[in-house]
C-alpha positions in Angstrom: 45.3 4.2 -12.4 46.4 6.0 -9.2 49.5 7.0 -10.9 47.8 8.3 -14.1 45.6 10.2 -11.8 48.2 11.8 -9.8 50.0 12.6 -13.2 47.1 14.5 -14.4 46.6 16.5 -11.3 49.8 17.5 -11.5 50.3 18.5 -15.1 46.4 20.6 -14.4 48.8 22.4 -11.7 51.1 23.6 -13.5 48.9 24.3 -16.7 46.7 26.3 -14.5 49.9 28.1 -12.5 51.2 29.1 -16.2 47.9 30.2 -17.3 47.3 32.6 -14.5 50.9 33.8 -14.6 50.6 35.1 -17.8 47.3 37.5 -17.2 48.1 40.7 -16.9 46.7 42.4 -13.7 44.4 45.3 -15.8 42.9 42.0 -17.5 42.9 39.8 -14.4 39.1 41.3 -12.8 37.2 41.0 -15.8 38.7 37.5 -16.8 38.0 36.4 -13.1 34.1 37.2 -13.7 34.0 35.2 -17.0 36.5 32.2 -15.7 33.6 31.4 -13.0 31.5 29.2 -15.3 35.1 27.3 -16.3 35.3 26.8 -12.4 31.6 25.5 -12.3 32.7 23.0 -14.5 35.5 22.0 -12.7 33.8 21.5 -9.6 31.7 18.4 -11.3 34.9 17.1 -13.0 36.2 17.0 -9.5 33.2 15.5 -8.1 33.3 12.9 -10.5 36.9 12.2 -10.1 36.3 11.3 -6.6 34.2 8.1 -7.1 36.7 7.2 -10.2 40.3 7.1 -8.9 39.8 5.2 -5.7 41.6 6.7 -2.4 44.3 8.4 -4.0 41.2 9.9 -6.7 39.1 10.7 -3.6 41.8 12.6 -1.8 42.5 14.9 -4.9 38.9 15.2 -6.0 38.3 16.6 -2.4 41.0 19.2 -2.9 40.0 20.2 -6.2 36.6 20.7 -5.2 37.7 22.6 -2.5 39.8 24.7 -4.5 37.5 25.3 -7.3 34.8 26.3 -5.1 37.1 28.9 -3.5 38.0 30.2 -7.1 34.1 30.3 -7.6 33.0 32.4 -4.6 35.9 34.6 -5.0 35.3 35.1 -8.6 31.6 36.3 -7.9 32.7 38.5 -4.7 35.5 40.0 -7.2 32.9 40.3 -9.6 30.4 42.1 -7.5 32.8 44.3 -5.8 34.0 45.6 -9.4 30.2 46.0 -10.4 29.5 48.1 -7.3 32.5 50.5 -8.2 30.1 51.7 -11.4 26.7 52.1 -9.7 25.5 55.3 -9.0 25.8 56.9 -5.7 
């Protein structure tokens, strides 16, 4: 069971890197604000995986929780900064 979880983790890393590198820089900021909901779902899945996969699943799930949380917080910070640029002074 541990090798299956590790395989899914590695495949998710490769898919994530491929998706992110294909997005042009001009679309990255608007898409980041929209992807916060998806990252929130990833946090829930990572929390669930910490209880399912034994010791390896716990560590991989913990790592996924940390990274997805950083992604959500960073996305909100970038979105907030972007919205402040459009406010009238």
